[in-house]
DSSP file (Angstrom, degrees, kcal/mol; ACC not computed):
  #  RESIDUE AA STRUCTURE BP1 BP2  ACC     N-H-->O    O-->H-N    N-H-->O    O-->H-N    TCO  KAPPA ALPHA  PHI   PSI    X-CA   Y-CA   Z-CA
    1    1 A M              0   0    0      0, 0.0     2,-0.3     0, 0.0    65,-0.2   0.000 360.0 360.0 360.0 137.2    0.0    0.0    0.0
    2    2 A K  E     +A   65   0A   0     63,-2.7    63,-3.2     2,-0.0     2,-0.3  -0.887 360.0 173.9-112.9 146.9    1.1    3.5   -0.8
    3    3 A Q  E     +A   64   0A   0     -2,-0.3     2,-0.3    61,-0.2    61,-0.2  -0.988   9.1 177.0-148.6 156.7   -0.2    6.6    0.8
    4    4 A F  E     -A   63   0A   0     59,-1.9    59,-3.1    -2,-0.3     2,-0.3  -0.978  20.1-134.1-152.2 157.7    0.5   10.3    1.0
    5    5 A S  E     -A   62   0A   0     -2,-0.3     2,-0.3    57,-0.2    57,-0.2  -0.823  20.9-175.7-112.0 155.1   -1.0   13.4    2.6
    6    6 A Y  E     -A   61   0A   0     55,-2.1    55,-2.9    -2,-0.3     2,-0.6  -0.992  21.5-140.1-150.4 137.9   -1.8   16.7    0.9
    7    7 A T  E     -A   60   0A   0     -2,-0.3    53,-0.2    53,-0.2     2,-0.2  -0.910  33.1-120.3-100.1 121.5   -3.0   20.1    2.0
    8    8 A I        +     0   0    0     51,-2.6    50,-3.2    -2,-0.6    51,-0.1  -0.399  33.3 176.4 -64.3 127.7   -5.5   21.6   -0.5
    9    9 A R        +     0   0    0     76,-2.7    -1,-0.2    48,-0.2    48,-0.1   0.659  42.4 107.3-106.0 -20.8   -4.2   24.9   -1.8
   10   10 A G  S >  S-     0   0    0     75,-2.0     3,-1.8     1,-0.1    48,-0.1  -0.312  73.5-126.5 -64.6 139.1   -6.8   25.8   -4.4
   11   11 A E  T 3  S+     0   0    0      1,-0.3    46,-0.4    46,-0.1    -1,-0.1   0.845 108.7  46.4 -51.9 -39.2   -9.2   28.7   -3.3
   12   12 A Q  T 3  S-     0   0    0      1,-0.3    -1,-0.3    44,-0.1     2,-0.1   0.402  98.3-146.6 -90.7   5.3  -12.2   26.6   -4.0
   13   13 A G    <   -     0   0    0     -3,-1.8     2,-0.9     1,-0.2    -1,-0.3  -0.400  63.9 -23.0  67.0-144.0  -11.1   23.5   -2.2
   14   14 A L  S    S+     0   0    0     41,-2.4    41,-0.3    -3,-0.1    40,-0.3  -0.608  88.0 171.6-100.6  68.4  -12.2   20.3   -3.7
   15   15 A H     >  -     0   0    0     -2,-0.9     4,-3.3    39,-0.1     5,-0.3  -0.109  48.6 -85.9 -77.0 177.3  -15.3   21.7   -5.5
   16   16 A A  H  > S+     0   0    0      1,-0.2     4,-2.5     2,-0.2     5,-0.2   0.889 126.1  43.7 -55.7 -49.4  -17.5   19.8   -8.0
   17   17 A R  H  > S+     0   0    0      1,-0.2     4,-1.9     2,-0.2    -1,-0.2   0.936 117.0  46.3 -68.0 -43.6  -15.4   20.4  -11.1
   18   18 A G  H  > S+     0   0    0      1,-0.2     4,-2.3     2,-0.2    -2,-0.2   0.894 112.3  51.1 -58.7 -42.0  -12.1   19.7   -9.4
   19   19 A A  H  X S+     0   0    0     -4,-3.3     4,-2.6     1,-0.2     5,-0.2   0.906 107.9  53.8 -64.6 -42.0  -13.5   16.6   -7.8
   20   20 A G  H  X S+     0   0    0     -4,-2.5     4,-1.8    -5,-0.3    -1,-0.2   0.893 110.4  45.2 -62.4 -39.8  -14.8   15.4  -11.2
   21   21 A L  H  X S+     0   0    0     -4,-1.9     4,-2.1     2,-0.2    -1,-0.2   0.895 112.7  51.3 -71.5 -39.9  -11.4   15.8  -12.8
   22   22 A L  H  X S+     0   0    0     -4,-2.3     4,-2.3     1,-0.2    -2,-0.2   0.916 108.7  51.0 -61.3 -42.1   -9.7   14.1   -9.8
   23   23 A V  H  X S+     0   0    0     -4,-2.6     4,-2.3     2,-0.2    -1,-0.2   0.900 108.3  52.6 -62.9 -41.8  -12.1   11.2  -10.0
   24   24 A K  H  < S+     0   0    0     -4,-1.8     4,-0.5    -5,-0.2    -1,-0.2   0.925 109.5  49.8 -60.1 -42.3  -11.3   10.8  -13.8
   25   25 A E  H >< S+     0   0    0     -4,-2.1     3,-1.1     1,-0.2    -2,-0.2   0.921 111.4  47.9 -62.6 -44.9   -7.6   10.7  -13.0
   26   26 A A  H >< S+     0   0    0     -4,-2.3     3,-1.7     1,-0.3    -1,-0.2   0.841 103.1  62.5 -62.5 -36.8   -8.2    8.0  -10.3
   27   27 A Q  T 3< S+     0   0    0     -4,-2.3    -1,-0.3     1,-0.3    -2,-0.2   0.611  85.7  75.5 -69.9 -10.6  -10.3    5.9  -12.6
   28   28 A R  T <  S+     0   0    0     -3,-1.1     2,-0.3    -4,-0.5    -1,-0.3   0.640  91.0  69.3 -72.0 -12.1   -7.3    5.5  -14.9
   29   29 A Y  S <  S-     0   0    0     -3,-1.7     4,-0.1    -4,-0.2    41,-0.0  -0.810  71.5-142.8-116.4 148.8   -5.8    3.0  -12.4
   30   30 A M  S    S+     0   0    0     -2,-0.3    -1,-0.1     2,-0.1     3,-0.1   0.753  71.9  99.8 -76.8 -27.2   -6.8   -0.6  -11.3
   31   31 A S  S    S-     0   0    0      1,-0.1     2,-0.5    36,-0.1    36,-0.3  -0.112  84.5-103.7 -62.5 156.2   -5.8   -0.1   -7.7
   32   32 A N  E     -B   66   0A   0     34,-2.8    34,-2.4    12,-0.0     2,-0.5  -0.692  42.5-168.7 -75.6 128.2   -8.2    0.7   -4.9
   33   33 A I  E     -B   65   0A   0     -2,-0.5    11,-2.5    32,-0.2    12,-0.5  -0.981   6.3-178.1-127.4 125.0   -7.9    4.3   -4.2
   34   34 A S  E     -BC  64  43A   0     30,-2.7    30,-2.3    -2,-0.5     2,-0.4  -0.882  16.9-147.6-123.8 155.2   -9.4    6.0   -1.1
   35   35 A I  E     -BC  63  42A   0      7,-2.9     7,-2.6    -2,-0.3     2,-0.5  -0.981  11.6-159.2-117.9 132.0   -9.5    9.6    0.2
   36   36 A E  E     +BC  62  41A   0     26,-2.7    26,-1.9    -2,-0.4     2,-0.3  -0.956  21.3 157.0-118.4 128.2   -9.6   10.2    4.0
   37   37 A Y  E >   - C   0  40A   0      3,-2.5     3,-2.1    -2,-0.5    24,-0.1  -0.976  67.2  -7.7-149.9 130.4  -10.8   13.5    5.3
   38   38 A N  T 3  S-     0   0    0     22,-0.4     3,-0.1    -2,-0.3    23,-0.1   0.874 128.8 -52.4  50.4  45.6  -12.2   14.4    8.7
   39   39 A R  T 3  S+     0   0    0      1,-0.2     2,-0.4     0, 0.0    -1,-0.3   0.492 114.8 116.7  70.5   7.9  -12.3   10.8    9.9
   40   40 A R  E <   -C   37   0A   0     -3,-2.1    -3,-2.5    13,-0.1     2,-0.5  -0.881  49.2-160.2-105.5 137.2  -14.3    9.7    6.8
   41   41 A I  E     +C   36   0A   0     -2,-0.4     2,-0.3    -5,-0.2    -5,-0.2  -0.975  19.1 172.0-115.9 123.7  -12.8    7.3    4.2
   42   42 A E  E     -C   35   0A   0     -7,-2.6    -7,-2.9    -2,-0.5     2,-0.5  -0.887  39.9 -97.4-131.6 159.1  -14.3    7.3    0.7
   43   43 A N  E >   -C   34   0A   0     -2,-0.3     3,-1.5    -9,-0.2    -9,-0.3  -0.662  26.3-149.4 -77.5 123.1  -13.6    5.8   -2.6
   44   44 A L  T 3  S+     0   0    0    -11,-2.5   -18,-0.2    -2,-0.5   -17,-0.2   0.614  92.1  66.3 -70.3 -14.9  -11.7    8.3   -4.8
   45   45 A K  T 3  S+     0   0    0    -12,-0.5     2,-0.6   -19,-0.1    -1,-0.3   0.313  85.3  81.8 -92.2  11.3  -13.3    6.8   -7.9
   46   46 A R    <>  -     0   0    0     -3,-1.5     4,-2.0     1,-0.2     5,-0.2  -0.941  63.0-160.6-118.4 113.4  -16.8    7.9   -7.0
   47   47 A L  H  > S+     0   0    0     -2,-0.6     4,-2.9     1,-0.2     5,-0.3   0.895  86.1  54.0 -59.5 -45.8  -17.6   11.5   -7.8
   48   48 A F  H  > S+     0   0    0      1,-0.2     4,-1.7     2,-0.2    -1,-0.2   0.908 110.7  45.9 -59.9 -43.3  -20.6   11.9   -5.5
   49   49 A T  H  4 S+     0   0    0      2,-0.2     4,-0.4     1,-0.2    -1,-0.2   0.908 115.3  46.4 -66.9 -41.0  -18.7   10.8   -2.4
   50   50 A V  H >< S+     0   0    0     -4,-2.0     3,-1.2    -7,-0.2     4,-0.4   0.940 113.4  48.2 -68.1 -45.1  -15.7   12.9   -3.1
   51   51 A A  H >< S+     0   0    0     -4,-2.9     3,-0.7     1,-0.2    -1,-0.2   0.825 108.8  55.8 -64.1 -32.7  -17.7   16.1   -3.9
   52   52 A C  T 3< S+     0   0    0     -4,-1.7    -1,-0.2    -5,-0.3    -2,-0.2   0.517  84.0  83.7 -81.5  -5.0  -19.8   15.6   -0.7
   53   53 A L  T <  S-     0   0    0     -3,-1.2    -1,-0.2    -4,-0.4    -2,-0.2   0.814  87.6-140.1 -68.1 -30.7  -16.7   15.6    1.6
   54   54 A G    <   -     0   0    0     -3,-0.7     2,-0.3    -4,-0.4    -2,-0.1   0.847  28.7-179.2  75.4  34.7  -16.7   19.4    1.7
   55   55 A V        -     0   0    0     -5,-0.4   -41,-2.4   -41,-0.3     2,-0.2  -0.510   6.7-169.9 -72.2 128.4  -12.9   19.7    1.5
   56   56 A K    >   -     0   0    0     -2,-0.3     3,-2.2   -43,-0.3   -48,-0.3  -0.644  35.2 -67.1-114.1 172.1  -11.8   23.4    1.6
   57   57 A Q  T 3  S+     0   0    0    -46,-0.4   -48,-0.2     1,-0.3    -1,-0.1  -0.353 122.2  23.4 -56.9 130.0   -8.6   25.3    1.1
   58   58 A G  T 3  S+     0   0    0    -50,-3.2    -1,-0.3     1,-0.3     2,-0.2   0.301  91.5 129.1  93.3  -9.5   -6.1   24.5    3.8
   59   59 A D    <   -     0   0    0     -3,-2.2   -51,-2.6   -51,-0.1     2,-0.5  -0.551  53.6-133.4 -79.8 145.1   -7.7   21.1    4.7
   60   60 A K  E     -A    7   0A   0    -53,-0.2   -22,-0.4    -2,-0.2     2,-0.3  -0.835  24.6-177.4-101.8 132.5   -5.4   18.1    4.9
   61   61 A I  E     -A    6   0A   0    -55,-2.9   -55,-2.1    -2,-0.5     2,-0.4  -0.802  17.1-141.2-119.7 164.7   -6.4   14.9    3.1
   62   62 A I  E     -AB   5  36A   0    -26,-1.9   -26,-2.7    -2,-0.3     2,-0.5  -0.997  10.5-157.9-127.0 130.2   -4.8   11.5    3.0
   63   63 A I  E     -AB   4  35A   0    -59,-3.1   -59,-1.9    -2,-0.4     2,-0.4  -0.918   7.0-168.3-109.8 133.2   -4.8    9.3   -0.2
   64   64 A K  E     -AB   3  34A   0    -30,-2.3   -30,-2.7    -2,-0.5     2,-0.4  -0.978   2.0-171.5-122.6 133.4   -4.3    5.6    0.1
   65   65 A V  E     +AB   2  33A   0    -63,-3.2   -63,-2.7    -2,-0.4     2,-0.4  -0.986   7.3 172.8-127.4 130.2   -3.6    3.4   -3.0
   66   66 A E  E     + B   0  32A   0    -34,-2.4   -34,-2.8    -2,-0.4     2,-0.3  -0.974  33.9  61.8-141.6 124.3   -3.5   -0.4   -2.9
   67   67 A G  S >  S-     0   0    0     -2,-0.4     3,-1.4   -36,-0.3     4,-0.2  -0.946  90.8 -49.5 153.4-172.9   -3.3   -2.7   -5.9
   68   68 A N  T 3  S+     0   0    0     -2,-0.3     3,-0.2     1,-0.3    -1,-0.1   0.817 133.2  35.0 -64.4 -33.3   -1.1   -3.9   -8.8
   69   69 A D  T 3> S+     0   0    0      1,-0.2     4,-2.8     2,-0.1    -1,-0.3   0.022  80.0 124.0-112.2  31.1   -0.4   -0.5  -10.1
   70   70 A E  H <> S+     0   0    0     -3,-1.4     4,-2.7     1,-0.2     5,-0.3   0.841  71.0  54.1 -59.8 -38.1   -0.3    1.3   -6.8
   71   71 A E  H  > S+     0   0    0     -3,-0.2     4,-2.0    -4,-0.2    -1,-0.2   0.963 114.3  40.2 -61.9 -50.8    3.2    2.7   -7.3
   72   72 A Q  H  > S+     0   0    0      1,-0.2     4,-2.3     2,-0.2    -2,-0.2   0.898 117.0  49.1 -64.6 -43.6    2.3    4.3  -10.6
   73   73 A A  H  X S+     0   0    0     -4,-2.8     4,-2.8     2,-0.2     5,-0.3   0.926 111.0  49.3 -66.0 -46.5   -1.2    5.5   -9.4
   74   74 A A  H  X S+     0   0    0     -4,-2.7     4,-2.2     1,-0.2     5,-0.2   0.913 112.5  48.4 -60.6 -43.1    0.2    7.1   -6.2
   75   75 A Y  H  X S+     0   0    0     -4,-2.0     4,-1.9    -5,-0.3    -1,-0.2   0.941 114.0  45.6 -61.1 -48.4    2.9    8.9   -8.1
   76   76 A A  H  X S+     0   0    0     -4,-2.3     4,-2.1     1,-0.2    -2,-0.2   0.910 113.9  48.4 -64.4 -42.9    0.4   10.2  -10.7
   77   77 A L  H  X S+     0   0    0     -4,-2.8     4,-2.7     2,-0.2    -1,-0.2   0.894 109.4  51.9 -68.1 -39.2   -2.2   11.3   -8.2
   78   78 A E  H  X S+     0   0    0     -4,-2.2     4,-2.1    -5,-0.3    -1,-0.2   0.912 112.1  46.3 -65.7 -37.7    0.3   13.1   -6.0
   79   79 A N  H  X S+     0   0    0     -4,-1.9     4,-2.0     2,-0.2    -1,-0.2   0.850 110.0  55.0 -66.8 -36.2    1.5   15.0   -9.0
   80   80 A Y  H  X S+     0   0    0     -4,-2.1     4,-2.3     2,-0.2     5,-0.4   0.933 108.6  48.1 -60.5 -49.4   -2.1   15.7  -10.0
   81   81 A F  H  X S+     0   0    0     -4,-2.7     4,-2.6     1,-0.2    -2,-0.2   0.936 111.2  50.1 -59.2 -47.5   -2.8   17.2   -6.6
   82   82 A R  H  < S+     0   0    0     -4,-2.1    -1,-0.2     1,-0.2    -2,-0.2   0.866 117.1  40.8 -61.9 -37.5    0.4   19.4   -6.7
   83   83 A K  H  < S+     0   0    0     -4,-2.0    -1,-0.2    -5,-0.1    -2,-0.2   0.806 131.3  19.0 -81.9 -29.3   -0.5   20.7  -10.2
   84   84 A N  H  <        0   0    0     -4,-2.3    -3,-0.2    -5,-0.2    -2,-0.2   0.618 360.0 360.0-121.6 -18.8   -4.2   21.3   -9.8
   85   85 A L     <        0   0    0     -4,-2.6   -76,-2.7    -5,-0.4   -75,-2.0   0.406 360.0 360.0-129.7 360.0   -5.3   21.4   -6.2
């Protein structure tokens, strides 16, 4: 299992559009990918659950990746967060 934490820097936090693009990125990988925020753990590949978390600018999240392509998925998602969120 791979995991990383990230503090959201974008003004709008993890809003609907940003969540949608993030979910699309996560869906590119076979691994199970979860997002943890405020003691909730949700599937990062499901738009509704990610958008409903209410993650705002300055909030810290944890991403956990487990599966055959976990190394590649974790690396790509961490880069995605840095560039977009």
